[in-house]
C-alpha positions in Angstrom: 125.6 -127.3 -9.4 127.2 -128.5 -5.7 124.1 -130.9 -5.2 124.5 -132.3 -8.7 128.1 -133.0 -7.9 127.0 -134.8 -4.1 123.9 -136.5 -5.8 126.0 -137.9 -8.6 129.2 -138.8 -6.2 127.1 -141.2 -4.1 125.1 -142.6 -6.7 129.0 -143.6 -8.2 130.4 -144.9 -4.6 127.4 -147.0 -4.0 127.5 -148.2 -7.3 130.9 -149.2 -6.9 130.3 -150.5 -3.3 127.8 -153.0 -5.0 129.8 -154.1 -8.0 126.6 -152.7 -10.1 127.5 -151.8 -13.9 126.1 -148.1 -15.5 124.4 -150.1 -17.8 122.8 -152.6 -14.9 121.9 -149.5 -12.4 120.4 -147.4 -15.7 118.4 -150.8 -17.1 116.9 -150.7 -13.6 116.4 -147.3 -13.7 114.4 -146.9 -16.9 117.1 -144.7 -18.4 120.5 -145.3 -20.5 124.1 -145.8 -19.1 124.7 -142.7 -20.4 122.6 -141.2 -18.4 123.8 -142.5 -15.4 127.2 -141.7 -16.1 125.8 -137.9 -16.6 124.6 -138.5 -13.3 127.6 -139.3 -11.8 129.9 -136.5 -13.0 127.2 -134.1 -12.1 126.1 -132.6 -15.4 122.7 -133.7 -15.0 120.5 -134.5 -11.7 118.4 -137.5 -12.4 114.6 -136.7 -12.0 112.5 -137.7 -8.6 111.2 -141.4 -10.8 115.1 -142.0 -11.5 116.3 -140.8 -8.1 113.3 -143.6 -6.2 114.5 -146.3 -8.5 118.4 -145.7 -8.3 117.7 -145.5 -4.4 115.9 -148.6 -4.4 118.5 -150.5 -6.6 121.4 -149.0 -4.4 119.3 -150.0 -1.2 119.3 -146.5 0.4 116.9 -144.1 1.1 115.8 -141.2 -0.9 117.1 -138.7 1.8 120.4 -140.4 1.4 121.1 -139.6 -1.7 119.8 -135.8 -2.1 120.8 -134.7 1.4 124.6 -133.1 2.3 125.6 -135.2 4.8 124.9 -138.5 6.1 125.1 -136.7 10.1 121.9 -134.6 9.0 119.7 -137.7 8.0 120.6 -139.8 10.8 119.9 -136.9 13.1 116.2 -136.6 11.9 115.9 -140.2 12.4 118.1 -141.3 15.4 117.5 -139.8 18.8 119.6 -141.5 20.7 122.7 -139.2 20.7 125.5 -141.6 22.2 124.5 -144.0 19.7 124.9 -141.3 17.0 128.1 -140.4 18.6 129.1 -143.9 18.3 128.2 -144.0 14.5 130.0 -141.2 14.0 133.3 -142.9 15.4 132.6 -146.1 13.5 131.9 -143.7 9.8 136.2 -143.5 10.5 137.2 -147.0 10.9 138.4 -149.5 8.3 136.1 -150.9 5.5 136.7 -154.3 7.3 135.9 -153.3 10.9 132.8 -151.5 9.4 131.6 -154.4 8.1 132.6 -156.6 11.0 130.0 -154.1 12.9 127.5 -154.4 10.4 127.5 -158.0 11.2 127.1 -158.0 14.8 124.3 -155.3 14.3 122.0 -157.3 12.1 122.7 -160.6 14.3 121.7 -158.9 17.6 118.8 -157.5 15.1 118.0 -161.0 13.9 118.2 -162.4 17.0 115.8 -159.8 18.5 113.2 -160.6 15.6 113.6 -164.5 16.8 112.3 -163.9 20.0 109.4 -161.7 19.6 108.5 -164.6 17.0 108.8 -167.5 20.1 
């Protein structure tokens, strides 16, 4: 039951953050809004195909939805320990500050990509 709740809580949190209705998520995931509600409330675990569709709609990886801890995912993909520690501190900041940091990171990435083109 624990994993059902973790997956459901993540789906609901992400859906609300992105202002997506249960009906819209259901439509994208080929299920009903009642099923989405059941996923979010931990009554049912979505099938793999539905999880993939949900993760695509919400803009996250399947790993993110099914793993217990975000830090577990980060540790498997992020080898820079110092950067990982900084991200762990960022997670605790206010949402507006986190959004600002995301914008700065995105700007740096775009600038780097543009340099590679030129």
